[in-house]
mmCIF file of the N, C-alpha and C atoms, coordinates in Angstrom:
data_MODEL
# 
_entry.id   MODEL 
# 
loop_
_atom_site.group_PDB 
_atom_site.id 
_atom_site.type_symbol 
_atom_site.label_atom_id 
_atom_site.label_alt_id 
_atom_site.label_comp_id 
_atom_site.label_asym_id 
_atom_site.label_entity_id 
_atom_site.label_seq_id 
_atom_site.pdbx_PDB_ins_code 
_atom_site.Cartn_x 
_atom_site.Cartn_y 
_atom_site.Cartn_z 
_atom_site.occupancy 
_atom_site.B_iso_or_equiv 
_atom_site.pdbx_formal_charge 
_atom_site.auth_seq_id 
_atom_site.auth_comp_id 
_atom_site.auth_asym_id 
_atom_site.auth_atom_id 
_atom_site.pdbx_PDB_model_num 
ATOM 1   N N  . MET A 1 1  ? 5.198   -26.934 -33.248 1.00 0.00 ? 1  MET A N  1 
ATOM 2   C CA . MET A 1 1  ? 4.996   -25.805 -32.383 1.00 0.00 ? 1  MET A CA 1 
ATOM 3   C C  . MET A 1 1  ? 6.343   -25.438 -31.766 1.00 0.00 ? 1  MET A C  1 
ATOM 4   N N  . GLN A 1 2  ? 6.639   -24.162 -31.736 1.00 0.00 ? 2  GLN A N  1 
ATOM 5   C CA . GLN A 1 2  ? 7.933   -23.663 -31.246 1.00 0.00 ? 2  GLN A CA 1 
ATOM 6   C C  . GLN A 1 2  ? 7.850   -23.467 -29.735 1.00 0.00 ? 2  GLN A C  1 
ATOM 7   N N  . GLY A 1 3  ? 8.856   -23.928 -28.987 1.00 0.00 ? 3  GLY A N  1 
ATOM 8   C CA . GLY A 1 3  ? 8.889   -23.762 -27.546 1.00 0.00 ? 3  GLY A CA 1 
ATOM 9   C C  . GLY A 1 3  ? 9.309   -22.349 -27.153 1.00 0.00 ? 3  GLY A C  1 
ATOM 10  N N  . ARG A 1 4  ? 9.062   -21.999 -25.937 1.00 0.00 ? 4  ARG A N  1 
ATOM 11  C CA . ARG A 1 4  ? 9.475   -20.686 -25.412 1.00 0.00 ? 4  ARG A CA 1 
ATOM 12  C C  . ARG A 1 4  ? 10.576  -20.882 -24.358 1.00 0.00 ? 4  ARG A C  1 
ATOM 13  N N  . PHE A 1 5  ? 11.397  -19.866 -24.245 1.00 0.00 ? 5  PHE A N  1 
ATOM 14  C CA . PHE A 1 5  ? 12.429  -19.926 -23.248 1.00 0.00 ? 5  PHE A CA 1 
ATOM 15  C C  . PHE A 1 5  ? 11.849  -19.981 -21.832 1.00 0.00 ? 5  PHE A C  1 
ATOM 16  N N  . SER A 1 6  ? 10.731  -19.310 -21.615 1.00 0.00 ? 6  SER A N  1 
ATOM 17  C CA . SER A 1 6  ? 10.166  -19.291 -20.275 1.00 0.00 ? 6  SER A CA 1 
ATOM 18  C C  . SER A 1 6  ? 9.727   -20.675 -19.819 1.00 0.00 ? 6  SER A C  1 
ATOM 19  N N  . GLY A 1 7  ? 9.375   -21.523 -20.780 1.00 0.00 ? 7  GLY A N  1 
ATOM 20  C CA . GLY A 1 7  ? 9.024   -22.885 -20.430 1.00 0.00 ? 7  GLY A CA 1 
ATOM 21  C C  . GLY A 1 7  ? 10.203  -23.722 -20.049 1.00 0.00 ? 7  GLY A C  1 
ATOM 22  N N  . LEU A 1 8  ? 11.430  -23.284 -20.388 1.00 0.00 ? 8  LEU A N  1 
ATOM 23  C CA . LEU A 1 8  ? 12.624  -24.034 -20.094 1.00 0.00 ? 8  LEU A CA 1 
ATOM 24  C C  . LEU A 1 8  ? 13.340  -23.484 -18.850 1.00 0.00 ? 8  LEU A C  1 
ATOM 25  N N  . GLY A 1 9  ? 12.696  -22.627 -18.127 1.00 0.00 ? 9  GLY A N  1 
ATOM 26  C CA . GLY A 1 9  ? 13.324  -22.047 -16.927 1.00 0.00 ? 9  GLY A CA 1 
ATOM 27  C C  . GLY A 1 9  ? 14.334  -20.970 -17.227 1.00 0.00 ? 9  GLY A C  1 
ATOM 28  N N  . MET A 1 10 ? 14.259  -20.375 -18.456 1.00 0.00 ? 10 MET A N  1 
ATOM 29  C CA . MET A 1 10 ? 15.223  -19.410 -18.876 1.00 0.00 ? 10 MET A CA 1 
ATOM 30  C C  . MET A 1 10 ? 14.690  -17.954 -18.770 1.00 0.00 ? 10 MET A C  1 
ATOM 31  N N  . SER A 1 11 ? 13.568  -17.757 -18.063 1.00 0.00 ? 11 SER A N  1 
ATOM 32  C CA . SER A 1 11 ? 12.995  -16.443 -17.981 1.00 0.00 ? 11 SER A CA 1 
ATOM 33  C C  . SER A 1 11 ? 13.793  -15.561 -17.003 1.00 0.00 ? 11 SER A C  1 
ATOM 34  N N  . ARG A 1 12 ? 13.886  -14.289 -17.352 1.00 0.00 ? 12 ARG A N  1 
ATOM 35  C CA . ARG A 1 12 ? 14.595  -13.328 -16.515 1.00 0.00 ? 12 ARG A CA 1 
ATOM 36  C C  . ARG A 1 12 ? 13.682  -12.879 -15.395 1.00 0.00 ? 12 ARG A C  1 
ATOM 37  N N  . PRO A 1 13 ? 14.244  -12.575 -14.257 1.00 0.00 ? 13 PRO A N  1 
ATOM 38  C CA . PRO A 1 13 ? 13.378  -11.968 -13.203 1.00 0.00 ? 13 PRO A CA 1 
ATOM 39  C C  . PRO A 1 13 ? 12.968  -10.572 -13.650 1.00 0.00 ? 13 PRO A C  1 
ATOM 40  N N  . ARG A 1 14 ? 11.764  -10.197 -13.315 1.00 0.00 ? 14 ARG A N  1 
ATOM 41  C CA . ARG A 1 14 ? 11.274  -8.890  -13.731 1.00 0.00 ? 14 ARG A CA 1 
ATOM 42  C C  . ARG A 1 14 ? 11.949  -7.791  -12.938 1.00 0.00 ? 14 ARG A C  1 
ATOM 43  N N  . LYS A 1 15 ? 12.163  -6.690  -13.594 1.00 0.00 ? 15 LYS A N  1 
ATOM 44  C CA . LYS A 1 15 ? 12.742  -5.498  -12.926 1.00 0.00 ? 15 LYS A CA 1 
ATOM 45  C C  . LYS A 1 15 ? 11.650  -4.937  -12.011 1.00 0.00 ? 15 LYS A C  1 
ATOM 46  N N  . GLN A 1 16 ? 12.073  -4.595  -10.782 1.00 0.00 ? 16 GLN A N  1 
ATOM 47  C CA . GLN A 1 16 ? 11.145  -4.028  -9.835  1.00 0.00 ? 16 GLN A CA 1 
ATOM 48  C C  . GLN A 1 16 ? 10.810  -2.582  -10.190 1.00 0.00 ? 16 GLN A C  1 
ATOM 49  N N  . THR A 1 17 ? 9.534   -2.257  -10.180 1.00 0.00 ? 17 THR A N  1 
ATOM 50  C CA . THR A 1 17 ? 9.107   -0.930  -10.531 1.00 0.00 ? 17 THR A CA 1 
ATOM 51  C C  . THR A 1 17 ? 9.451   0.049   -9.404  1.00 0.00 ? 17 THR A C  1 
ATOM 52  N N  . ARG A 1 18 ? 9.404   1.373   -9.714  1.00 0.00 ? 18 ARG A N  1 
ATOM 53  C CA . ARG A 1 18 ? 9.674   2.376   -8.691  1.00 0.00 ? 18 ARG A CA 1 
ATOM 54  C C  . ARG A 1 18 ? 8.638   2.281   -7.576  1.00 0.00 ? 18 ARG A C  1 
ATOM 55  N N  . ARG A 1 19 ? 7.399   1.997   -7.959  1.00 0.00 ? 19 ARG A N  1 
ATOM 56  C CA . ARG A 1 19 ? 6.325   1.889   -6.989  1.00 0.00 ? 19 ARG A CA 1 
ATOM 57  C C  . ARG A 1 19 ? 6.592   0.727   -6.046  1.00 0.00 ? 19 ARG A C  1 
ATOM 58  N N  . ALA A 1 20 ? 6.984   -0.412  -6.566  1.00 0.00 ? 20 ALA A N  1 
ATOM 59  C CA . ALA A 1 20 ? 7.283   -1.579  -5.721  1.00 0.00 ? 20 ALA A CA 1 
ATOM 60  C C  . ALA A 1 20 ? 8.456   -1.307  -4.819  1.00 0.00 ? 20 ALA A C  1 
ATOM 61  N N  . VAL A 1 21 ? 9.487   -0.649  -5.311  1.00 0.00 ? 21 VAL A N  1 
ATOM 62  C CA . VAL A 1 21 ? 10.656  -0.290  -4.501  1.00 0.00 ? 21 VAL A CA 1 
ATOM 63  C C  . VAL A 1 21 ? 10.250  0.612   -3.346  1.00 0.00 ? 21 VAL A C  1 
ATOM 64  N N  . PHE A 1 22 ? 9.420   1.631   -3.673  1.00 0.00 ? 22 PHE A N  1 
ATOM 65  C CA . PHE A 1 22 ? 8.965   2.570   -2.657  1.00 0.00 ? 22 PHE A CA 1 
ATOM 66  C C  . PHE A 1 22 ? 8.161   1.858   -1.601  1.00 0.00 ? 22 PHE A C  1 
ATOM 67  N N  . LEU A 1 23 ? 7.217   1.016   -2.027  1.00 0.00 ? 23 LEU A N  1 
ATOM 68  C CA . LEU A 1 23 ? 6.365   0.316   -1.074  1.00 0.00 ? 23 LEU A CA 1 
ATOM 69  C C  . LEU A 1 23 ? 7.167   -0.620  -0.164  1.00 0.00 ? 23 LEU A C  1 
ATOM 70  N N  . ASP A 1 24 ? 8.206   -1.266  -0.742  1.00 0.00 ? 24 ASP A N  1 
ATOM 71  C CA . ASP A 1 24 ? 9.088   -2.129  0.090   1.00 0.00 ? 24 ASP A CA 1 
ATOM 72  C C  . ASP A 1 24 ? 9.831   -1.282  1.111   1.00 0.00 ? 24 ASP A C  1 
ATOM 73  N N  . GLN A 1 25 ? 10.330  -0.096  0.721   1.00 0.00 ? 25 GLN A N  1 
ATOM 74  C CA . GLN A 1 25 ? 11.024  0.773   1.663   1.00 0.00 ? 25 GLN A CA 1 
ATOM 75  C C  . GLN A 1 25 ? 10.071  1.263   2.723   1.00 0.00 ? 25 GLN A C  1 
ATOM 76  N N  . MET A 1 26 ? 8.876   1.608   2.348   1.00 0.00 ? 26 MET A N  1 
ATOM 77  C CA . MET A 1 26 ? 7.846   2.083   3.311   1.00 0.00 ? 26 MET A CA 1 
ATOM 78  C C  . MET A 1 26 ? 7.527   0.989   4.310   1.00 0.00 ? 26 MET A C  1 
ATOM 79  N N  . ARG A 1 27 ? 7.415   -0.245  3.823   1.00 0.00 ? 27 ARG A N  1 
ATOM 80  C CA . ARG A 1 27 ? 7.096   -1.380  4.671   1.00 0.00 ? 27 ARG A CA 1 
ATOM 81  C C  . ARG A 1 27 ? 8.233   -1.609  5.671   1.00 0.00 ? 27 ARG A C  1 
ATOM 82  N N  . ALA A 1 28 ? 9.475   -1.411  5.236   1.00 0.00 ? 28 ALA A N  1 
ATOM 83  C CA . ALA A 1 28 ? 10.611  -1.648  6.091   1.00 0.00 ? 28 ALA A CA 1 
ATOM 84  C C  . ALA A 1 28 ? 10.837  -0.553  7.134   1.00 0.00 ? 28 ALA A C  1 
ATOM 85  N N  . VAL A 1 29 ? 10.505  0.689   6.814   1.00 0.00 ? 29 VAL A N  1 
ATOM 86  C CA . VAL A 1 29 ? 10.813  1.821   7.683   1.00 0.00 ? 29 VAL A CA 1 
ATOM 87  C C  . VAL A 1 29 ? 9.726   2.126   8.722   1.00 0.00 ? 29 VAL A C  1 
ATOM 88  N N  . VAL A 1 30 ? 8.478   2.011   8.317   1.00 0.00 ? 30 VAL A N  1 
ATOM 89  C CA . VAL A 1 30 ? 7.369   2.472   9.201   1.00 0.00 ? 30 VAL A CA 1 
ATOM 90  C C  . VAL A 1 30 ? 6.891   1.268   10.072  1.00 0.00 ? 30 VAL A C  1 
ATOM 91  N N  . PRO A 1 31 ? 6.840   1.461   11.414  1.00 0.00 ? 31 PRO A N  1 
ATOM 92  C CA . PRO A 1 31 ? 6.322   0.406   12.285  1.00 0.00 ? 31 PRO A CA 1 
ATOM 93  C C  . PRO A 1 31 ? 4.775   0.389   12.283  1.00 0.00 ? 31 PRO A C  1 
ATOM 94  N N  . TRP A 1 32 ? 4.202   -0.188  11.261  1.00 0.00 ? 32 TRP A N  1 
ATOM 95  C CA . TRP A 1 32 ? 2.759   -0.163  11.059  1.00 0.00 ? 32 TRP A CA 1 
ATOM 96  C C  . TRP A 1 32 ? 1.979   -0.700  12.260  1.00 0.00 ? 32 TRP A C  1 
ATOM 97  N N  . ASP A 1 33 ? 2.454   -1.827  12.817  1.00 0.00 ? 33 ASP A N  1 
ATOM 98  C CA . ASP A 1 33 ? 1.733   -2.435  13.930  1.00 0.00 ? 33 ASP A CA 1 
ATOM 99  C C  . ASP A 1 33 ? 1.661   -1.527  15.140  1.00 0.00 ? 33 ASP A C  1 
ATOM 100 N N  . ARG A 1 34 ? 2.742   -0.830  15.448  1.00 0.00 ? 34 ARG A N  1 
ATOM 101 C CA . ARG A 1 34 ? 2.723   0.081   16.610  1.00 0.00 ? 34 ARG A CA 1 
ATOM 102 C C  . ARG A 1 34 ? 1.788   1.251   16.356  1.00 0.00 ? 34 ARG A C  1 
ATOM 103 N N  . PHE A 1 35 ? 1.794   1.793   15.158  1.00 0.00 ? 35 PHE A N  1 
ATOM 104 C CA . PHE A 1 35 ? 0.862   2.899   14.829  1.00 0.00 ? 35 PHE A CA 1 
ATOM 105 C C  . PHE A 1 35 ? -0.584  2.430   14.944  1.00 0.00 ? 35 PHE A C  1 
ATOM 106 N N  . GLU A 1 36 ? -0.872  1.245   14.447  1.00 0.00 ? 36 GLU A N  1 
ATOM 107 C CA . GLU A 1 36 ? -2.224  0.729   14.504  1.00 0.00 ? 36 GLU A CA 1 
ATOM 108 C C  . GLU A 1 36 ? -2.682  0.570   15.940  1.00 0.00 ? 36 GLU A C  1 
ATOM 109 N N  . GLN A 1 37 ? -1.818  0.087   16.797  1.00 0.00 ? 37 GLN A N  1 
ATOM 110 C CA . GLN A 1 37 ? -2.169  -0.126  18.220  1.00 0.00 ? 37 GLN A CA 1 
ATOM 111 C C  . GLN A 1 37 ? -2.532  1.200   18.865  1.00 0.00 ? 37 GLN A C  1 
ATOM 112 N N  . LEU A 1 38 ? -1.842  2.248   18.499  1.00 0.00 ? 38 LEU A N  1 
ATOM 113 C CA . LEU A 1 38 ? -2.186  3.563   19.020  1.00 0.00 ? 38 LEU A CA 1 
ATOM 114 C C  . LEU A 1 38 ? -3.508  4.146   18.532  1.00 0.00 ? 38 LEU A C  1 
ATOM 115 N N  . ILE A 1 39 ? -3.866  3.817   17.305  1.00 0.00 ? 39 ILE A N  1 
ATOM 116 C CA . ILE A 1 39 ? -5.035  4.392   16.680  1.00 0.00 ? 39 ILE A CA 1 
ATOM 117 C C  . ILE A 1 39 ? -6.309  3.608   16.859  1.00 0.00 ? 39 ILE A C  1 
ATOM 118 N N  . VAL A 1 40 ? -6.192  2.290   17.000  1.00 0.00 ? 40 VAL A N  1 
ATOM 119 C CA . VAL A 1 40 ? -7.375  1.417   17.051  1.00 0.00 ? 40 VAL A CA 1 
ATOM 120 C C  . VAL A 1 40 ? -8.414  1.850   18.049  1.00 0.00 ? 40 VAL A C  1 
ATOM 121 N N  . PRO A 1 41 ? -8.056  2.272   19.268  1.00 0.00 ? 41 PRO A N  1 
ATOM 122 C CA . PRO A 1 41 ? -9.116  2.670   20.203  1.00 0.00 ? 41 PRO A CA 1 
ATOM 123 C C  . PRO A 1 41 ? -9.960  3.874   19.742  1.00 0.00 ? 41 PRO A C  1 
ATOM 124 N N  . HIS A 1 42 ? -9.468  4.634   18.754  1.00 0.00 ? 42 HIS A N  1 
ATOM 125 C CA . HIS A 1 42 ? -10.175 5.829   18.296  1.00 0.00 ? 42 HIS A CA 1 
ATOM 126 C C  . HIS A 1 42 ? -10.902 5.625   16.946  1.00 0.00 ? 42 HIS A C  1 
ATOM 127 N N  . CYS A 1 43 ? -10.796 4.446   16.393  1.00 0.00 ? 43 CYS A N  1 
ATOM 128 C CA . CYS A 1 43 ? -11.322 4.172   15.086  1.00 0.00 ? 43 CYS A CA 1 
ATOM 129 C C  . CYS A 1 43 ? -12.801 3.790   15.130  1.00 0.00 ? 43 CYS A C  1 
ATOM 130 N N  . PRO A 1 44 ? -13.540 4.155   14.081  1.00 0.00 ? 44 PRO A N  1 
ATOM 131 C CA . PRO A 1 44 ? -14.951 3.711   14.048  1.00 0.00 ? 44 PRO A CA 1 
ATOM 132 C C  . PRO A 1 44 ? -15.042 2.192   13.860  1.00 0.00 ? 44 PRO A C  1 
ATOM 133 N N  . VAL A 1 45 ? -16.080 1.597   14.407  1.00 0.00 ? 45 VAL A N  1 
ATOM 134 C CA . VAL A 1 45 ? -16.288 0.154   14.208  1.00 0.00 ? 45 VAL A CA 1 
ATOM 135 C C  . VAL A 1 45 ? -17.450 -0.094  13.290  1.00 0.00 ? 45 VAL A C  1 
ATOM 136 N N  . ALA A 1 46 ? -17.510 -1.284  12.754  1.00 0.00 ? 46 ALA A N  1 
ATOM 137 C CA . ALA A 1 46 ? -18.608 -1.633  11.852  1.00 0.00 ? 46 ALA A CA 1 
ATOM 138 C C  . ALA A 1 46 ? -19.889 -1.703  12.647  1.00 0.00 ? 46 ALA A C  1 
ATOM 139 N N  . GLY A 1 47 ? -20.912 -1.170  12.098  1.00 0.00 ? 47 GLY A N  1 
ATOM 140 C CA . GLY A 1 47 ? -22.240 -1.166  12.728  1.00 0.00 ? 47 GLY A CA 1 
ATOM 141 C C  . GLY A 1 47 ? -23.241 -0.792  11.678  1.00 0.00 ? 47 GLY A C  1 
ATOM 142 N N  . ARG A 1 48 ? -23.953 0.245   11.976  1.00 0.00 ? 48 ARG A N  1 
ATOM 143 C CA . ARG A 1 48 ? -24.910 0.732   10.974  1.00 0.00 ? 48 ARG A CA 1 
ATOM 144 C C  . ARG A 1 48 ? -24.172 1.512   9.903   1.00 0.00 ? 48 ARG A C  1 
ATOM 145 N N  . GLY A 1 49 ? -24.726 1.497   8.710   1.00 0.00 ? 49 GLY A N  1 
ATOM 146 C CA . GLY A 1 49 ? -24.080 2.257   7.636   1.00 0.00 ? 49 GLY A CA 1 
ATOM 147 C C  . GLY A 1 49 ? -22.978 1.494   6.978   1.00 0.00 ? 49 GLY A C  1 
ATOM 148 N N  . ARG A 1 50 ? -22.147 2.234   6.264   1.00 0.00 ? 50 ARG A N  1 
ATOM 149 C CA . ARG A 1 50 ? -21.087 1.581   5.533   1.00 0.00 ? 50 ARG A CA 1 
ATOM 150 C C  . ARG A 1 50 ? -19.955 1.126   6.457   1.00 0.00 ? 50 ARG A C  1 
ATOM 151 N N  . ARG A 1 51 ? -19.345 0.054   6.051   1.00 0.00 ? 51 ARG A N  1 
ATOM 152 C CA . ARG A 1 51 ? -18.195 -0.459  6.797   1.00 0.00 ? 51 ARG A CA 1 
ATOM 153 C C  . ARG A 1 51 ? -17.002 0.447   6.654   1.00 0.00 ? 51 ARG A C  1 
ATOM 154 N N  . PRO A 1 52 ? -16.259 0.734   7.740   1.00 0.00 ? 52 PRO A N  1 
ATOM 155 C CA . PRO A 1 52 ? -15.091 1.596   7.579   1.00 0.00 ? 52 PRO A CA 1 
ATOM 156 C C  . PRO A 1 52 ? -14.001 0.927   6.800   1.00 0.00 ? 52 PRO A C  1 
ATOM 157 N N  . TYR A 1 53 ? -13.174 1.729   6.130   1.00 0.00 ? 53 TYR A N  1 
ATOM 158 C CA . TYR A 1 53 ? -12.030 1.200   5.389   1.00 0.00 ? 53 TYR A CA 1 
ATOM 159 C C  . TYR A 1 53 ? -11.014 0.570   6.386   1.00 0.00 ? 53 TYR A C  1 
ATOM 160 N N  . PRO A 1 54 ? -10.210 -0.358  5.944   1.00 0.00 ? 54 PRO A N  1 
ATOM 161 C CA . PRO A 1 54 ? -9.225  -0.967  6.852   1.00 0.00 ? 54 PRO A CA 1 
ATOM 162 C C  . PRO A 1 54 ? -8.271  0.121   7.378   1.00 0.00 ? 54 PRO A C  1 
ATOM 163 N N  . LEU A 1 55 ? -7.910  0.001   8.648   1.00 0.00 ? 55 LEU A N  1 
ATOM 164 C CA . LEU A 1 55 ? -7.097  1.028   9.291   1.00 0.00 ? 55 LEU A CA 1 
ATOM 165 C C  . LEU A 1 55 ? -5.745  1.139   8.628   1.00 0.00 ? 55 LEU A C  1 
ATOM 166 N N  . ARG A 1 56 ? -5.091  0.051   8.303   1.00 0.00 ? 56 ARG A N  1 
ATOM 167 C CA . ARG A 1 56 ? -3.751  0.121   7.741   1.00 0.00 ? 56 ARG A CA 1 
ATOM 168 C C  . ARG A 1 56 ? -3.769  0.818   6.384   1.00 0.00 ? 56 ARG A C  1 
ATOM 169 N N  . SER A 1 57 ? -4.805  0.575   5.612   1.00 0.00 ? 57 SER A N  1 
ATOM 170 C CA . SER A 1 57 ? -4.916  1.246   4.281   1.00 0.00 ? 57 SER A CA 1 
ATOM 171 C C  . SER A 1 57 ? -5.063  2.756   4.475   1.00 0.00 ? 57 SER A C  1 
ATOM 172 N N  . MET A 1 58 ? -5.891  3.179   5.375   1.00 0.00 ? 58 MET A N  1 
ATOM 173 C CA . MET A 1 58 ? -6.113  4.597   5.609   1.00 0.00 ? 58 MET A CA 1 
ATOM 174 C C  . MET A 1 58 ? -4.835  5.224   6.165   1.00 0.00 ? 58 MET A C  1 
ATOM 175 N N  . LEU A 1 59 ? -4.145  4.523   7.033   1.00 0.00 ? 59 LEU A N  1 
ATOM 176 C CA . LEU A 1 59 ? -2.884  5.030   7.576   1.00 0.00 ? 59 LEU A CA 1 
ATOM 177 C C  . LEU A 1 59 ? -1.827  5.246   6.474   1.00 0.00 ? 59 LEU A C  1 
ATOM 178 N N  . LYS A 1 60 ? -1.719  4.262   5.603   1.00 0.00 ? 60 LYS A N  1 
ATOM 179 C CA . LYS A 1 60 ? -0.741  4.406   4.508   1.00 0.00 ? 60 LYS A CA 1 
ATOM 180 C C  . LYS A 1 60 ? -1.103  5.536   3.568   1.00 0.00 ? 60 LYS A C  1 
ATOM 181 N N  . ILE A 1 61 ? -2.404  5.714   3.312   1.00 0.00 ? 61 ILE A N  1 
ATOM 182 C CA . ILE A 1 61 ? -2.858  6.836   2.467   1.00 0.00 ? 61 ILE A CA 1 
ATOM 183 C C  . ILE A 1 61 ? -2.495  8.124   3.130   1.00 0.00 ? 61 ILE A C  1 
ATOM 184 N N  . HIS A 1 62 ? -2.723  8.255   4.421   1.00 0.00 ? 62 HIS A N  1 
ATOM 185 C CA . HIS A 1 62 ? -2.394  9.470   5.153   1.00 0.00 ? 62 HIS A CA 1 
ATOM 186 C C  . HIS A 1 62 ? -0.909  9.767   5.060   1.00 0.00 ? 62 HIS A C  1 
ATOM 187 N N  . PHE A 1 63 ? -0.077  8.777   5.275   1.00 0.00 ? 63 PHE A N  1 
ATOM 188 C CA . PHE A 1 63 ? 1.358   8.997   5.203   1.00 0.00 ? 63 PHE A CA 1 
ATOM 189 C C  . PHE A 1 63 ? 1.781   9.451   3.824   1.00 0.00 ? 63 PHE A C  1 
ATOM 190 N N  . MET A 1 64 ? 1.231   8.810   2.784   1.00 0.00 ? 64 MET A N  1 
ATOM 191 C CA . MET A 1 64 ? 1.604   9.199   1.439   1.00 0.00 ? 64 MET A CA 1 
ATOM 192 C C  . MET A 1 64 ? 1.162   10.626  1.138   1.00 0.00 ? 64 MET A C  1 
ATOM 193 N N  . GLN A 1 65 ? 0.012   11.024  1.667   1.00 0.00 ? 65 GLN A N  1 
ATOM 194 C CA . GLN A 1 65 ? -0.416  12.412  1.455   1.00 0.00 ? 65 GLN A CA 1 
ATOM 195 C C  . GLN A 1 65 ? 0.577   13.378  2.071   1.00 0.00 ? 65 GLN A C  1 
ATOM 196 N N  . GLN A 1 66 ? 1.053   13.036  3.274   1.00 0.00 ? 66 GLN A N  1 
ATOM 197 C CA . GLN A 1 66 ? 1.983   13.894  3.959   1.00 0.00 ? 66 GLN A CA 1 
ATOM 198 C C  . GLN A 1 66 ? 3.346   13.950  3.233   1.00 0.00 ? 66 GLN A C  1 
ATOM 199 N N  . TRP A 1 67 ? 3.853   12.775  2.819   1.00 0.00 ? 67 TRP A N  1 
ATOM 200 C CA . TRP A 1 67 ? 5.153   12.690  2.175   1.00 0.00 ? 67 TRP A CA 1 
ATOM 201 C C  . TRP A 1 67 ? 5.170   13.420  0.855   1.00 0.00 ? 67 TRP A C  1 
ATOM 202 N N  . PHE A 1 68 ? 4.090   13.314  0.074   1.00 0.00 ? 68 PHE A N  1 
ATOM 203 C CA . PHE A 1 68 ? 4.086   13.875  -1.283  1.00 0.00 ? 68 PHE A CA 1 
ATOM 204 C C  . PHE A 1 68 ? 3.312   15.158  -1.377  1.00 0.00 ? 68 PHE A C  1 
ATOM 205 N N  . GLY A 1 69 ? 2.797   15.673  -0.265  1.00 0.00 ? 69 GLY A N  1 
ATOM 206 C CA . GLY A 1 69 ? 2.058   16.932  -0.251  1.00 0.00 ? 69 GLY A CA 1 
ATOM 207 C C  . GLY A 1 69 ? 0.813   16.934  -1.098  1.00 0.00 ? 69 GLY A C  1 
ATOM 208 N N  . LEU A 1 70 ? 0.025   15.831  -0.974  1.00 0.00 ? 70 LEU A N  1 
ATOM 209 C CA . LEU A 1 70 ? -1.182  15.694  -1.827  1.00 0.00 ? 70 LEU A CA 1 
ATOM 210 C C  . LEU A 1 70 ? -2.408  16.076  -1.031  1.00 0.00 ? 70 LEU A C  1 
ATOM 211 N N  . SER A 1 71 ? -3.336  16.774  -1.673  1.00 0.00 ? 71 SER A N  1 
ATOM 212 C CA . SER A 1 71 ? -4.606  17.061  -1.094  1.00 0.00 ? 71 SER A CA 1 
ATOM 213 C C  . SER A 1 71 ? -5.468  15.791  -1.128  1.00 0.00 ? 71 SER A C  1 
ATOM 214 N N  . ASP A 1 72 ? -6.616  15.827  -0.490  1.00 0.00 ? 72 ASP A N  1 
ATOM 215 C CA . ASP A 1 72 ? -7.534  14.684  -0.532  1.00 0.00 ? 72 ASP A CA 1 
ATOM 216 C C  . ASP A 1 72 ? -7.930  14.354  -1.969  1.00 0.00 ? 72 ASP A C  1 
ATOM 217 N N  . PRO A 1 73 ? -8.372  15.350  -2.785  1.00 0.00 ? 73 PRO A N  1 
ATOM 218 C CA . PRO A 1 73 ? -8.721  15.032  -4.171  1.00 0.00 ? 73 PRO A CA 1 
ATOM 219 C C  . PRO A 1 73 ? -7.528  14.492  -4.972  1.00 0.00 ? 73 PRO A C  1 
ATOM 220 N N  . ALA A 1 74 ? -6.321  15.055  -4.733  1.00 0.00 ? 74 ALA A N  1 
ATOM 221 C CA . ALA A 1 74 ? -5.153  14.576  -5.490  1.00 0.00 ? 74 ALA A CA 1 
ATOM 222 C C  . ALA A 1 74 ? -4.791  13.136  -5.107  1.00 0.00 ? 74 ALA A C  1 
ATOM 223 N N  . MET A 1 75 ? -4.953  12.828  -3.817  1.00 0.00 ? 75 MET A N  1 
ATOM 224 C CA . MET A 1 75 ? -4.653  11.469  -3.364  1.00 0.00 ? 75 MET A CA 1 
ATOM 225 C C  . MET A 1 75 ? -5.685  10.491  -3.939  1.00 0.00 ? 75 MET A C  1 
ATOM 226 N N  . GLU A 1 76 ? -6.933  10.939  -3.983  1.00 0.00 ? 76 GLU A N  1 
ATOM 227 C CA . GLU A 1 76 ? -7.988  10.100  -4.535  1.00 0.00 ? 76 GLU A CA 1 
ATOM 228 C C  . GLU A 1 76 ? -7.692  9.819   -5.992  1.00 0.00 ? 76 GLU A C  1 
ATOM 229 N N  . GLU A 1 77 ? -7.250  10.827  -6.728  1.00 0.00 ? 77 GLU A N  1 
ATOM 230 C CA . GLU A 1 77 ? -6.897  10.660  -8.138  1.00 0.00 ? 77 GLU A CA 1 
ATOM 231 C C  . GLU A 1 77 ? -5.686  9.679   -8.279  1.00 0.00 ? 77 GLU A C  1 
ATOM 232 N N  . ALA A 1 78 ? -4.735  9.816   -7.386  1.00 0.00 ? 78 ALA A N  1 
ATOM 233 C CA . ALA A 1 78 ? -3.554  8.946   -7.453  1.00 0.00 ? 78 ALA A CA 1 
ATOM 234 C C  . ALA A 1 78 ? -3.909  7.515   -7.213  1.00 0.00 ? 78 ALA A C  1 
ATOM 235 N N  . LEU A 1 79 ? -4.858  7.270   -6.293  1.00 0.00 ? 79 LEU A N  1 
ATOM 236 C CA . LEU A 1 79 ? -5.310  5.926   -6.003  1.00 0.00 ? 79 LEU A CA 1 
ATOM 237 C C  . LEU A 1 79 ? -6.062  5.335   -7.194  1.00 0.00 ? 79 LEU A C  1 
# 
């Protein structure tokens, strides 16, 4: 059986995708915790009906819609 270079510790690090680079930049620039603290008092809480989506996820989606000029259906498609 022939060995692989990856088994010998010879594997190359993967190139970071544009998406990963963008998300890293977004994580570094936006103070998510501070925004969440401002919004939490106005968010729906779990109770009857469906559970609300996580606040940070919804906040990131909103920011991406604004940055890229996407409508709700276009953002849904992108997700």
